Backbone and ligand atoms as CSV (ligand in chain L), in Angstrom:
chain,resi,resn,atom,element,x,y,z
A,1,MET,N,N,178.774,263.282,341.463
A,1,MET,CA,C,179.140,263.135,340.041
A,1,MET,C,C,179.133,261.675,339.611
A,2,ARG,N,N,178.558,260.816,340.402
A,2,ARG,CA,C,178.587,259.395,340.080
A,2,ARG,C,C,177.908,259.073,338.736
A,3,VAL,N,N,176.843,259.809,338.393
A,3,VAL,CA,C,176.150,259.532,337.132
A,3,VAL,C,C,177.054,259.848,335.942
A,4,LEU,N,N,177.779,260.953,336.034
A,4,LEU,CA,C,178.715,261.284,334.959
A,4,LEU,C,C,179.773,260.186,334.809
A,5,GLU,N,N,180.245,259.671,335.929
A,5,GLU,CA,C,181.220,258.571,335.883
A,5,GLU,C,C,180.646,257.346,335.172
A,6,ILE,N,N,179.391,257.031,335.484
A,6,ILE,CA,C,178.743,255.888,334.825
A,6,ILE,C,C,178.676,256.125,333.316
A,7,LEU,N,N,178.236,257.317,332.928
A,7,LEU,CA,C,178.091,257.600,331.493
A,7,LEU,C,C,179.438,257.518,330.787
A,8,GLU,N,N,180.469,258.019,331.453
A,8,GLU,CA,C,181.794,257.971,330.825
A,8,GLU,C,C,182.315,256.540,330.763
A,9,LYS,N,N,182.135,255.824,331.844
A,9,LYS,CA,C,182.599,254.435,331.892
A,9,LYS,C,C,181.939,253.590,330.805
A,10,ARG,N,N,180.653,253.847,330.537
A,10,ARG,CA,C,179.908,253.042,329.565
A,10,ARG,C,C,180.023,253.573,328.143
A,11,GLY,N,N,180.843,254.612,327.967
A,11,GLY,CA,C,181.036,255.156,326.617
A,11,GLY,C,C,179.830,255.931,326.106
A,12,ALA,N,N,179.060,256.518,327.017
A,12,ALA,CA,C,177.854,257.239,326.620
A,12,ALA,C,C,178.154,258.683,326.214
A,13,ILE,N,N,179.350,259.149,326.517
A,13,ILE,CA,C,179.730,260.504,326.127
A,13,ILE,C,C,180.830,260.377,325.078
A,14,LEU,N,N,180.465,260.684,323.836
A,14,LEU,CA,C,181.355,260.460,322.702
A,14,LEU,C,C,181.955,261.781,322.245
A,15,HIS,N,N,183.236,261.728,321.915
A,15,HIS,CA,C,183.917,262.922,321.423
A,15,HIS,C,C,184.244,262.743,319.942
A,16,GLY,N,N,183.989,263.770,319.141
A,16,GLY,CA,C,184.243,263.694,317.697
A,16,GLY,C,C,183.589,264.868,316.999
A,17,HIS,N,N,182.878,264.576,315.920
A,17,HIS,CA,C,182.229,265.613,315.116
A,17,HIS,C,C,180.888,265.043,314.677
A,18,PHE,N,N,179.825,265.543,315.273
A,18,PHE,CA,C,178.532,264.878,315.145
A,18,PHE,C,C,177.464,265.788,314.547
A,19,LEU,N,N,176.625,265.174,313.727
A,19,LEU,CA,C,175.428,265.836,313.213
A,19,LEU,C,C,174.273,265.478,314.152
A,20,LEU,N,N,173.717,266.485,314.812
A,20,LEU,CA,C,172.623,266.244,315.760
A,20,LEU,C,C,171.276,266.259,315.039
A,21,ALA,N,N,170.265,265.754,315.732
A,21,ALA,CA,C,168.908,265.701,315.159
A,21,ALA,C,C,168.430,267.097,314.757
A,22,SER,N,N,168.885,268.126,315.469
A,22,SER,CA,C,168.496,269.507,315.182
A,22,SER,C,C,169.138,270.053,313.910
A,23,GLY,N,N,170.100,269.294,313.327
A,23,GLY,CA,C,170.806,269.773,312.148
A,23,GLY,C,C,172.102,270.486,312.489
A,24,LYS,N,N,172.304,270.760,313.778
A,24,LYS,CA,C,173.535,271.432,314.201
A,24,LYS,C,C,174.666,270.426,314.382
A,25,HIS,N,N,175.888,270.961,314.433
A,25,HIS,CA,C,177.071,270.117,314.629
A,25,HIS,C,C,177.611,270.319,316.045
A,26,SER,N,N,178.254,269.275,316.562
A,26,SER,CA,C,178.801,269.345,317.915
A,26,SER,C,C,180.021,268.442,318.020
A,27,ASP,N,N,180.898,268.753,318.969
A,27,ASP,CA,C,182.061,267.872,319.178
A,27,ASP,C,C,181.800,266.820,320.258
A,28,VAL,N,N,180.605,266.859,320.849
A,28,VAL,CA,C,180.255,265.844,321.864
A,28,VAL,C,C,178.871,265.291,321.545
A,29,TYR,N,N,178.735,263.999,321.664
A,29,TYR,CA,C,177.419,263.387,321.510
A,29,TYR,C,C,177.147,262.527,322.732
A,30,VAL,N,N,175.945,262.660,323.264
A,30,VAL,CA,C,175.584,261.897,324.457
A,30,VAL,C,C,174.645,260.766,324.042
A,31,GLN,N,N,175.079,259.555,324.269
A,31,GLN,CA,C,174.294,258.377,323.903
A,31,GLN,C,C,173.987,257.606,325.200
A,32,CYS,N,N,172.975,258.089,325.909
A,32,CYS,CA,C,172.649,257.493,327.220
A,32,CYS,C,C,172.337,256.008,327.122
A,33,GLN,N,N,171.879,255.561,325.968
A,33,GLN,CA,C,171.531,254.136,325.813
A,33,GLN,C,C,172.697,253.226,326.168
A,34,ARG,N,N,173.913,253.733,325.982
A,34,ARG,CA,C,175.083,252.917,326.307
A,34,ARG,C,C,175.100,252.551,327.785
A,35,ALA,N,N,174.604,253.462,328.618
A,35,ALA,CA,C,174.513,253.160,330.056
A,35,ALA,C,C,173.276,252.334,330.364
A,36,PHE,N,N,172.187,252.570,329.596
A,36,PHE,CA,C,170.931,251.850,329.860
A,36,PHE,C,C,171.026,250.374,329.462
A,37,VAL,N,N,172.104,250.003,328.777
A,37,VAL,CA,C,172.367,248.584,328.498
A,37,VAL,C,C,172.469,247.810,329.815
A,38,TYR,N,N,172.897,248.514,330.869
A,38,TYR,CA,C,173.172,247.857,332.150
A,38,TYR,C,C,172.064,248.196,333.147
A,39,PRO,N,N,171.212,247.222,333.468
A,39,PRO,CA,C,170.073,247.499,334.359
A,39,PRO,C,C,170.472,248.130,335.695
A,40,GLU,N,N,171.599,247.726,336.227
A,40,GLU,CA,C,172.016,248.264,337.521
A,40,GLU,C,C,172.337,249.761,337.413
A,41,ASP,N,N,172.996,250.144,336.313
A,41,ASP,CA,C,173.300,251.558,336.085
A,41,ASP,C,C,172.018,252.344,335.845
A,42,THR,N,N,171.117,251.755,335.077
A,42,THR,CA,C,169.833,252.407,334.793
A,42,THR,C,C,169.065,252.649,336.092
A,43,ALA,N,N,169.082,251.652,336.972
A,43,ALA,CA,C,168.378,251.771,338.249
A,43,ALA,C,C,168.980,252.883,339.100
A,44,PHE,N,N,170.309,252.991,339.072
A,44,PHE,CA,C,170.973,254.036,339.851
A,44,PHE,C,C,170.598,255.425,339.321
A,45,ILE,N,N,170.648,255.569,337.997
A,45,ILE,CA,C,170.339,256.865,337.380
A,45,ILE,C,C,168.877,257.243,337.660
A,46,ALA,N,N,167.989,256.255,337.583
A,46,ALA,CA,C,166.562,256.513,337.862
A,46,ALA,C,C,166.360,256.981,339.299
A,47,LYS,N,N,167.091,256.352,340.212
A,47,LYS,CA,C,166.972,256.725,341.626
A,47,LYS,C,C,167.402,258.181,341.842
A,48,GLU,N,N,168.455,258.581,341.140
A,48,GLU,CA,C,168.913,259.974,341.223
A,48,GLU,C,C,167.846,260.932,340.671
A,49,LEU,N,N,167.219,260.542,339.567
A,49,LEU,CA,C,166.153,261.380,338.987
A,49,LEU,C,C,164.984,261.516,339.966
A,50,ILE,N,N,164.647,260.414,340.610
A,50,ILE,CA,C,163.548,260.437,341.584
A,50,ILE,C,C,163.897,261.376,342.741
A,51,GLY,N,N,165.159,261.360,343.138
A,51,GLY,CA,C,165.607,262.276,344.191
A,51,GLY,C,C,165.344,263.732,343.818
A,52,LYS,N,N,165.628,264.083,342.569
A,52,LYS,CA,C,165.351,265.447,342.073
A,52,LYS,C,C,163.858,265.743,342.134
A,53,ALA,N,N,163.066,264.781,341.669
A,53,ALA,CA,C,161.613,264.992,341.618
A,53,ALA,C,C,161.043,265.163,343.023
A,54,GLN,N,N,161.577,264.396,343.968
A,54,GLN,CA,C,161.056,264.449,345.342
A,54,GLN,C,C,161.280,265.804,345.996
A,55,GLU,N,N,162.343,266.498,345.556
A,55,GLU,CA,C,162.588,267.834,346.107
A,55,GLU,C,C,161.545,268.825,345.606
A,56,GLN,N,N,160.940,268.507,344.469
A,56,GLN,CA,C,160.114,269.492,343.764
A,56,GLN,C,C,158.631,269.212,343.787
A,57,CYS,N,N,158.251,267.966,343.879
A,57,CYS,CA,C,156.808,267.702,343.820
A,57,CYS,C,C,156.406,266.570,344.751
A,58,ASP,N,N,155.105,266.507,344.951
A,58,ASP,CA,C,154.538,265.531,345.856
A,58,ASP,C,C,154.336,264.218,345.087
A,59,ILE,N,N,155.268,263.313,345.278
A,59,ILE,CA,C,155.278,262.075,344.493
A,59,ILE,C,C,153.989,261.272,344.701
A,60,LYS,N,N,153.432,261.341,345.894
A,60,LYS,CA,C,152.185,260.597,346.177
A,60,LYS,C,C,151.082,260.959,345.182
A,61,ASN,N,N,151.091,262.239,344.757
A,61,ASN,CA,C,150.030,262.720,343.862
A,61,ASN,C,C,150.310,262.463,342.390
A,62,ILE,N,N,151.446,261.858,342.088
A,62,ILE,CA,C,151.798,261.639,340.690
A,62,ILE,C,C,150.992,260.454,340.138
A,63,ALA,N,N,150.317,260.721,339.007
A,63,ALA,CA,C,149.497,259.668,338.387
A,63,ALA,C,C,150.351,258.746,337.536
A,64,GLY,N,N,151.460,259.257,337.031
A,64,GLY,CA,C,152.287,258.418,336.171
A,64,GLY,C,C,153.487,259.157,335.634
A,65,VAL,N,N,154.294,258.398,334.901
A,65,VAL,CA,C,155.508,258.919,334.271
A,65,VAL,C,C,155.327,258.780,332.764
A,66,VAL,N,N,155.703,259.821,332.032
A,66,VAL,CA,C,155.611,259.764,330.568
A,66,VAL,C,C,156.954,260.122,329.951
A,67,SER,N,N,157.277,259.456,328.845
A,67,SER,CA,C,158.520,259.723,328.123
A,67,SER,C,C,158.257,259.705,326.626
A,68,PRO,N,N,159.077,260.424,325.874
A,68,PRO,CA,C,159.017,260.294,324.427
A,68,PRO,C,C,159.827,259.082,323.972
A,69,ALA,N,N,159.296,258.311,323.034
A,69,ALA,CA,C,160.029,257.177,322.476
A,69,ALA,C,C,161.098,257.714,321.518
A,70,LEU,N,N,162.155,257.058,321.252
A,70,LEU,CA,C,162.468,255.779,321.829
A,70,LEU,C,C,163.516,255.911,322.924
A,71,GLY,N,N,164.339,256.971,322.795
A,71,GLY,CA,C,165.525,257.084,323.644
A,71,GLY,C,C,165.268,257.109,325.143
A,72,ALA,N,N,164.093,257.564,325.560
A,72,ALA,CA,C,163.840,257.743,326.994
A,72,ALA,C,C,162.972,256.635,327.580
A,73,VAL,N,N,162.615,255.662,326.765
A,73,VAL,CA,C,161.662,254.645,327.239
A,73,VAL,C,C,162.238,253.821,328.393
A,74,ILE,N,N,163.479,253.425,328.276
A,74,ILE,CA,C,164.050,252.564,329.321
A,74,ILE,C,C,164.166,253.322,330.641
A,75,ILE,N,N,164.694,254.540,330.589
A,75,ILE,CA,C,164.893,255.279,331.842
A,75,ILE,C,C,163.540,255.725,332.410
A,76,GLY,N,N,162.604,256.101,331.551
A,76,GLY,CA,C,161.283,256.491,332.032
A,76,GLY,C,C,160.580,255.330,332.723
A,77,TYR,N,N,160.693,254.170,332.112
A,77,TYR,CA,C,160.079,252.973,332.694
A,77,TYR,C,C,160.698,252.664,334.055
A,78,GLU,N,N,162.013,252.786,334.156
A,78,GLU,CA,C,162.690,252.457,335.419
A,78,GLU,C,C,162.305,253.447,336.530
A,79,VAL,N,N,162.154,254.722,336.163
A,79,VAL,CA,C,161.676,255.705,337.147
A,79,VAL,C,C,160.279,255.304,337.624
A,80,ALA,N,N,159.407,254.963,336.685
A,80,ALA,CA,C,158.039,254.564,337.041
A,80,ALA,C,C,158.040,253.300,337.893
A,81,ARG,N,N,158.899,252.366,337.552
A,81,ARG,CA,C,158.961,251.102,338.285
A,81,ARG,C,C,159.353,251.350,339.741
A,82,GLN,N,N,160.358,252.197,339.934
A,82,GLN,CA,C,160.793,252.472,341.311
A,82,GLN,C,C,159.736,253.248,342.097
A,83,LEU,N,N,158.970,254.076,341.396
A,83,LEU,CA,C,157.906,254.841,342.065
A,83,LEU,C,C,156.624,254.026,342.195
A,84,ASP,N,N,156.585,252.877,341.531
A,84,ASP,CA,C,155.376,252.052,341.472
A,84,ASP,C,C,154.200,252.846,340.889
A,85,LYS,N,N,154.495,253.506,339.753
A,85,LYS,CA,C,153.480,254.308,339.049
A,85,LYS,C,C,153.361,253.794,337.616
A,86,PRO,N,N,152.242,254.073,336.955
A,86,PRO,CA,C,152.117,253.689,335.541
A,86,PRO,C,C,153.128,254.448,334.672
A,87,PHE,N,N,153.499,253.821,333.578
A,87,PHE,CA,C,154.413,254.447,332.622
A,87,PHE,C,C,153.791,254.425,331.237
A,88,LEU,N,N,153.837,255.569,330.564
A,88,LEU,CA,C,153.359,255.681,329.183
A,88,LEU,C,C,154.453,256.296,328.339
A,89,PHE,N,N,154.520,255.884,327.081
A,89,PHE,CA,C,155.425,256.587,326.178
A,89,PHE,C,C,154.666,257.097,324.961
A,90,ALA,N,N,155.137,258.233,324.461
A,90,ALA,CA,C,154.559,258.836,323.260
A,90,ALA,C,C,155.481,258.533,322.083
A,91,GLU,N,N,154.879,258.311,320.949
A,91,GLU,CA,C,155.645,257.965,319.743
A,91,GLU,C,C,155.383,258.984,318.647
A,92,ARG,N,N,156.321,259.068,317.731
A,92,ARG,CA,C,156.137,259.986,316.606
A,92,ARG,C,C,155.325,259.310,315.508
A,93,GLU,N,N,154.288,260.021,315.080
A,93,GLU,CA,C,153.472,259.579,313.963
A,93,GLU,C,C,153.368,260.773,313.042
A,94,ASP,N,N,153.825,260.627,311.818
A,94,ASP,CA,C,153.907,261.754,310.875
A,94,ASP,C,C,154.631,262.940,311.509
A,95,GLY,N,N,155.687,262.635,312.270
A,95,GLY,CA,C,156.517,263.686,312.850
A,95,GLY,C,C,156.002,264.264,314.157
A,96,LYS,N,N,154.789,263.889,314.564
A,96,LYS,CA,C,154.205,264.461,315.787
A,96,LYS,C,C,154.124,263.425,316.900
A,97,LEU,N,N,154.454,263.829,318.110
A,97,LEU,CA,C,154.333,262.914,319.253
A,97,LEU,C,C,152.862,262.644,319.539
A,98,THR,N,N,152.564,261.371,319.761
A,98,THR,CA,C,151.183,261.004,320.059
A,98,THR,C,C,151.178,259.749,320.928
A,99,PHE,N,N,150.122,259.550,321.691
A,99,PHE,CA,C,149.981,258.296,322.435
A,99,PHE,C,C,149.228,257.307,321.568
A,100,ARG,N,N,149.832,256.180,321.306
A,100,ARG,CA,C,149.193,255.116,320.536
A,100,ARG,C,C,148.850,253.987,321.497
A,101,ARG,N,N,148.482,252.848,320.969
A,101,ARG,CA,C,148.297,251.617,321.748
A,101,ARG,C,C,147.197,251.730,322.802
A,102,GLY,N,N,146.309,252.692,322.639
A,102,GLY,CA,C,145.245,252.858,323.625
A,102,GLY,C,C,145.692,253.483,324.931
A,103,PHE,N,N,146.897,254.068,324.956
A,103,PHE,CA,C,147.370,254.736,326.175
A,103,PHE,C,C,146.472,255.928,326.493
A,104,GLU,N,N,146.115,256.067,327.747
A,104,GLU,CA,C,145.245,257.171,328.146
A,104,GLU,C,C,145.853,257.964,329.299
A,105,ILE,N,N,145.609,259.246,329.260
A,105,ILE,CA,C,146.040,260.158,330.326
A,105,ILE,C,C,144.869,260.350,331.287
A,106,GLN,N,N,145.179,260.236,332.579
A,106,GLN,CA,C,144.136,260.423,333.602
A,106,GLN,C,C,143.714,261.897,333.638
A,107,GLN,N,N,142.428,262.161,333.604
A,107,GLN,CA,C,141.953,263.547,333.635
A,107,GLN,C,C,142.386,264.220,334.938
A,108,ASN,N,N,143.021,265.379,334.781
A,108,ASN,CA,C,143.573,266.145,335.911
A,108,ASN,C,C,144.661,265.381,336.673
A,109,GLY,N,N,145.149,264.295,336.077
A,109,GLY,CA,C,146.250,263.553,336.689
A,109,GLY,C,C,147.556,264.321,336.561
A,110,HIS,N,N,148.395,264.190,337.577
A,110,HIS,CA,C,149.686,264.888,337.588
A,110,HIS,C,C,150.779,263.928,337.120
A,111,TYR,N,N,151.576,264.367,336.168
A,111,TYR,CA,C,152.592,263.499,335.575
A,111,TYR,C,C,153.986,264.091,335.714
A,112,LEU,N,N,154.957,263.166,335.693
A,112,LEU,CA,C,156.365,263.535,335.531
A,112,LEU,C,C,156.760,263.160,334.107
A,113,THR,N,N,157.579,263.986,333.466
A,113,THR,CA,C,158.149,263.563,332.187
A,113,THR,C,C,159.624,263.229,332.407
A,114,VAL,N,N,160.091,262.220,331.708
A,114,VAL,CA,C,161.496,261.801,331.811
A,114,VAL,C,C,162.076,261.676,330.403
A,115,GLU,N,N,163.179,262.359,330.194
A,115,GLU,CA,C,163.912,262.335,328.924
A,115,GLU,C,C,165.323,261.843,329.184
A,116,ASP,N,N,166.001,261.346,328.175
A,116,ASP,CA,C,167.417,261.035,328.355
A,116,ASP,C,C,168.253,262.314,328.247
A,117,VAL,N,N,168.024,263.091,327.203
A,117,VAL,CA,C,168.828,264.307,327.002
A,117,VAL,C,C,167.926,265.490,326.651
A,118,PHE,N,N,168.107,266.606,327.357
A,118,PHE,CA,C,167.535,267.883,326.914
A,118,PHE,C,C,168.583,268.557,326.040
A,119,THR,N,N,168.261,268.773,324.773
A,119,THR,CA,C,169.131,269.639,323.968
A,119,THR,C,C,168.461,271.007,323.935
A,120,THR,N,N,167.358,271.099,323.223
A,120,THR,CA,C,166.570,272.344,323.302
A,120,THR,C,C,165.360,272.153,324.213
A,121,GLY,N,N,165.088,270.912,324.599
A,121,GLY,CA,C,163.879,270.618,325.374
A,121,GLY,C,C,162.657,270.449,324.481
A,122,GLY,N,N,162.868,270.434,323.180
A,122,GLY,CA,C,161.755,270.411,322.219
A,122,GLY,C,C,160.828,269.211,322.361
A,123,SER,N,N,161.403,268.015,322.532
A,123,SER,CA,C,160.554,266.825,322.644
A,123,SER,C,C,159.734,266.864,323.926
A,124,THR,N,N,160.362,267.308,325.015
A,124,THR,CA,C,159.630,267.386,326.282
A,124,THR,C,C,158.530,268.441,326.206
A,125,LEU,N,N,158.814,269.551,325.543
A,125,LEU,CA,C,157.782,270.586,325.374
A,125,LEU,C,C,156.583,270.009,324.619
A,126,GLU,N,N,156.889,269.260,323.571
A,126,GLU,CA,C,155.817,268.642,322.782
A,126,GLU,C,C,155.033,267.639,323.635
A,127,LEU,N,N,155.767,266.908,324.476
A,127,LEU,CA,C,155.140,265.910,325.349
A,127,LEU,C,C,154.241,266.586,326.396
A,128,ILE,N,N,154.716,267.689,326.965
A,128,ILE,CA,C,153.924,268.433,327.950
A,128,ILE,C,C,152.617,268.898,327.295
A,129,ASN,N,N,152.734,269.457,326.094
A,129,ASN,CA,C,151.536,269.930,325.386
A,129,ASN,C,C,150.569,268.781,325.105
A,130,LEU,N,N,151.138,267.638,324.748
A,130,LEU,CA,C,150.316,266.461,324.452
A,130,LEU,C,C,149.538,266.021,325.699
A,131,VAL,N,N,150.259,265.915,326.827
A,131,VAL,CA,C,149.618,265.482,328.081
A,131,VAL,C,C,148.527,266.480,328.469
A,132,GLU,N,N,148.826,267.760,328.340
A,132,GLU,CA,C,147.857,268.780,328.750
A,132,GLU,C,C,146.648,268.818,327.814
A,133,ASN,N,N,146.906,268.606,326.525
A,133,ASN,CA,C,145.778,268.558,325.577
A,133,ASN,C,C,144.851,267.381,325.855
A,134,MET,N,N,145.397,266.348,326.493
A,134,MET,CA,C,144.589,265.170,326.807
A,134,MET,C,C,143.993,265.251,328.211
A,135,GLY,N,N,144.155,266.417,328.876
A,135,GLY,CA,C,143.487,266.635,330.152
A,135,GLY,C,C,144.347,266.379,331.378
A,136,GLY,N,N,145.633,266.091,331.177
A,136,GLY,CA,C,146.532,265.880,332.311
A,136,GLY,C,C,147.360,267.119,332.609
A,137,LEU,N,N,148.182,267.022,333.630
A,137,LEU,CA,C,149.061,268.116,334.034
A,137,LEU,C,C,150.472,267.564,334.179
A,138,VAL,N,N,151.454,268.359,333.822
A,138,VAL,CA,C,152.838,267.944,334.047
A,138,VAL,C,C,153.398,268.790,335.183
A,139,ASP,N,N,153.800,268.126,336.256
A,139,ASP,CA,C,154.331,268.836,337.425
A,139,ASP,C,C,155.815,269.137,337.274
A,140,TYR,N,N,156.513,268.225,336.595
A,140,TYR,CA,C,157.962,268.333,336.603
A,140,TYR,C,C,158.535,267.582,335.415
A,141,ALA,N,N,159.587,268.160,334.819
A,141,ALA,CA,C,160.222,267.542,333.651
A,141,ALA,C,C,161.683,267.238,333.982
A,142,LEU,N,N,162.066,265.994,333.787
A,142,LEU,CA,C,163.410,265.541,334.143
A,142,LEU,C,C,164.168,265.051,332.917
A,143,ALA,N,N,165.488,265.227,332.972
A,143,ALA,CA,C,166.350,264.604,331.972
A,143,ALA,C,C,167.622,264.142,332.672
A,144,VAL,N,N,168.259,263.142,332.103
A,144,VAL,CA,C,169.533,262.682,332.661
A,144,VAL,C,C,170.603,263.736,332.380
A,145,VAL,N,N,170.632,264.214,331.139
A,145,VAL,CA,C,171.673,265.153,330.717
A,145,VAL,C,C,171.017,266.372,330.079
A,146,GLN,N,N,171.538,267.536,330.396
A,146,GLN,CA,C,171.123,268.764,329.715
A,146,GLN,C,C,172.313,269.289,328.928
A,147,ARG,N,N,172.100,269.506,327.639
A,147,ARG,CA,C,173.213,269.887,326.759
A,147,ARG,C,C,173.374,271.379,326.592
A,148,GLN,N,N,172.353,272.145,326.933
A,148,GLN,CA,C,172.404,273.581,326.672
A,148,GLN,C,C,171.961,274.345,327.890
A,149,LYS,N,N,172.507,275.526,328.051
A,149,LYS,CA,C,172.200,276.329,329.227
A,149,LYS,C,C,170.724,276.695,329.272
A,150,GLU,N,N,170.232,277.219,328.158
A,150,GLU,CA,C,168.865,277.743,328.135
A,150,GLU,C,C,167.935,276.740,327.490
A,151,ILE,N,N,167.004,276.220,328.268
A,151,ILE,CA,C,165.918,275.494,327.629
A,151,ILE,C,C,164.615,276.091,328.134
A,152,ALA,N,N,163.673,276.221,327.231
A,152,ALA,CA,C,162.419,276.897,327.564
A,152,ALA,C,C,161.327,275.854,327.743
A,153,LEU,N,N,160.938,275.619,328.990
A,153,LEU,CA,C,159.830,274.711,329.267
A,153,LEU,C,C,158.848,275.426,330.185
A,154,PRO,N,N,157.555,275.154,330.018
A,154,PRO,CA,C,156.551,275.858,330.825
A,154,PRO,C,C,156.350,275.267,332.219
A,155,VAL,N,N,157.142,274.253,332.573
A,155,VAL,CA,C,157.017,273.643,333.914
A,155,VAL,C,C,158.417,273.573,334.536
A,156,PRO,N,N,158.501,273.421,335.877
A,156,PRO,CA,C,159.814,273.255,336.491
A,156,PRO,C,C,160.534,272.039,335.911
A,157,HIS,N,N,161.830,272.161,335.768
A,157,HIS,CA,C,162.582,271.062,335.151
A,157,HIS,C,C,163.992,271.010,335.725
A,158,ASP,N,N,164.608,269.847,335.597
A,158,ASP,CA,C,165.975,269.700,336.091
A,158,ASP,C,C,166.619,268.494,335.406
A,159,SER,N,N,167.946,268.436,335.493
A,159,SER,CA,C,168.664,267.290,334.936
A,159,SER,C,C,169.803,266.931,335.889
A,160,LEU,N,N,170.312,265.720,335.736
A,160,LEU,CA,C,171.366,265.251,336.650
A,160,LEU,C,C,172.723,265.803,336.266
A,161,ILE,N,N,172.936,265.964,334.964
A,161,ILE,CA,C,174.232,266.425,334.480
A,161,ILE,C,C,174.016,267.575,333.528
A,162,PHE,N,N,174.759,268.625,333.734
A,162,PHE,CA,C,174.653,269.796,332.886
A,162,PHE,C,C,175.952,269.965,332.107
A,163,LEU,N,N,175.854,269.846,330.800
A,163,LEU,CA,C,177.013,270.041,329.931
A,163,LEU,C,C,176.702,271.260,329.074
A,164,ASP,N,N,177.440,272.317,329.244
A,164,ASP,CA,C,177.195,273.506,328.430
A,164,ASP,C,C,178.031,273.398,327.161
A,165,LEU,N,N,177.493,272.679,326.187
A,165,LEU,CA,C,178.269,272.346,324.994
A,165,LEU,C,C,177.934,273.287,323.846
A,166,PRO,N,N,178.964,273.747,323.137
A,166,PRO,CA,C,178.667,274.592,321.987
A,166,PRO,C,C,178.028,273.780,320.855
A,167,LEU,N,N,177.068,274.388,320.196
A,167,LEU,CA,C,176.455,273.805,319.004
A,167,LEU,C,C,176.806,274.720,317.846
A,168,TYR,N,N,177.134,274.118,316.710
A,168,TYR,CA,C,177.544,274.919,315.562
A,168,TYR,C,C,176.558,274.771,314.417
A,169,GLU,N,N,176.303,275.887,313.741
A,169,GLU,CA,C,175.591,275.813,312.468
A,169,GLU,C,C,176.560,275.201,311.468
A,170,PRO,N,N,176.067,274.350,310.554
A,170,PRO,CA,C,176.985,273.685,309.619
A,170,PRO,C,C,177.876,274.672,308.868
A,171,GLU,N,N,177.328,275.868,308.536
A,171,GLU,CA,C,178.118,276.795,307.710
A,171,GLU,C,C,179.256,277.472,308.472
A,172,ASN,N,N,179.187,277.496,309.803
A,172,ASN,CA,C,180.359,278.037,310.508
A,172,ASN,C,C,180.844,277.100,311.621
A,173,CYS,N,N,180.918,275.823,311.261
A,173,CYS,CA,C,181.396,274.822,312.211
A,173,CYS,C,C,182.910,274.691,312.090
A,174,PRO,N,N,183.639,274.911,313.203
A,174,PRO,CA,C,185.111,274.822,313.136
A,174,PRO,C,C,185.590,273.400,312.843
A,175,LEU,N,N,184.799,272.401,313.193
A,175,LEU,CA,C,185.193,271.010,312.946
A,175,LEU,C,C,185.095,270.696,311.450
A,176,CYS,N,N,184.069,271.250,310.811
A,176,CYS,CA,C,183.955,271.123,309.350
A,176,CYS,C,C,185.157,271.802,308.691
A,177,LYS,N,N,185.462,273.012,309.167
A,177,LYS,CA,C,186.583,273.775,308.576
A,177,LYS,C,C,187.886,273.020,308.723
A,178,ALA,N,N,188.011,272.268,309.839
A,178,ALA,CA,C,189.240,271.499,310.081
A,178,ALA,C,C,189.252,270.186,309.302
A,179,GLY,N,N,188.150,269.906,308.581
A,179,GLY,CA,C,188.115,268.713,307.737
A,179,GLY,C,C,187.894,267.415,308.506
A,180,ILE,N,N,187.359,267.516,309.705
A,180,ILE,CA,C,187.104,266.307,310.504
A,180,ILE,C,C,185.823,265.636,309.995
A,181,PRO,N,N,185.866,264.328,309.721
A,181,PRO,CA,C,184.677,263.664,309.178
A,181,PRO,C,C,183.465,263.810,310.098
A,182,LEU,N,N,182.312,264.087,309.490
A,182,LEU,CA,C,181.063,264.279,310.236
A,182,LEU,C,C,180.377,262.933,310.423
A,183,VAL,N,N,179.969,262.660,311.646
A,183,VAL,CA,C,179.316,261.389,311.963
A,183,VAL,C,C,177.874,261.667,312.345
A,184,LYS,N,N,176.969,260.890,311.736
A,184,LYS,CA,C,175.573,260.968,312.156
A,184,LYS,C,C,175.349,259.840,313.147
A,185,PRO,N,N,175.194,260.169,314.437
A,185,PRO,CA,C,175.070,259.113,315.438
A,185,PRO,C,C,173.887,258.199,315.131
A,186,GLY,N,N,174.081,256.945,315.433
A,186,GLY,CA,C,173.020,255.978,315.186
A,186,GLY,C,C,173.131,255.303,313.839
A,187,THR,N,N,174.042,255.800,313.016
A,187,THR,CA,C,174.289,255.137,311.737
A,187,THR,C,C,175.741,254.702,311.713
A,188,LYS,N,N,176.031,253.758,310.849
A,188,LYS,CA,C,177.423,253.311,310.740
A,188,LYS,C,C,178.180,254.151,309.725
A,189,GLN,N,N,177.401,254.915,308.958
A,189,GLN,CA,C,178.031,255.698,307.902
A,189,GLN,C,C,178.704,256.940,308.449
A,190,GLN,N,N,179.813,257.248,307.915
A,190,GLN,CA,C,180.470,258.500,308.244
A,190,GLN,C,C,180.552,259.307,306.956
A,191,GLN,N,N,180.111,260.544,307.054
A,191,GLN,CA,C,180.137,261.378,305.861
A,191,GLN,C,C,181.331,262.307,305.933
A,192,LYS,N,N,182.026,262.366,304.845
A,192,LYS,CA,C,183.146,263.300,304.757
A,192,LYS,C,C,182.559,264.659,304.384
A,193,THR,N,N,182.927,265.674,305.104
A,193,THR,CA,C,182.417,267.003,304.760
A,193,THR,C,C,183.328,267.620,303.707
A,194,SER,N,N,182.755,268.493,302.915
A,194,SER,CA,C,183.518,269.037,301.795
A,194,SER,C,C,183.861,270.498,302.005
A,195,SER,N,N,183.436,271.087,303.131
A,195,SER,CA,C,183.663,272.525,303.274
A,195,SER,C,C,185.077,272.835,303.707
L,1,ZN,ZN,ZN,180.685,270.456,311.482
């Protein structure tokens, strides 16, 4: 449980009332970047992720590591650095993940994907499709934290920490009903809910 201790120590697990990117509300928000501020912690977390990958795939055959920008770039890079493999990140352009900057996927190359948090796994799913559309293969998908029990990915996947956290639709969120101010993480603004 050392990774969970690091995340808690660095304030990466926040308690309150949060508006998530999916539009749902939650009483916990995971901000892994708070831990990635510290290179030593990032290196430790990456090493743990590599341990998971080594149980599942042949690291020698891995062509590279890919992550979606921006939240997973630091941890993805650190995993690649420790494996001595190339690292690529995909960015959103008009809402769609794409490789810019002349990044290329090796044809029939085997890749690992690294995310900071799986909520629904949506970004990783999009990344897997992107890599495969460009002629690569994804052997394994990793995340530091998984927020939900069920995530649907077409490749084997795992995370270091599993938090089975309830997500609420705004219209039946108990935190809204209790009048707790809603916070959109990443902004300084706090919105008062009116429901
Ligand atoms: Zn709410």
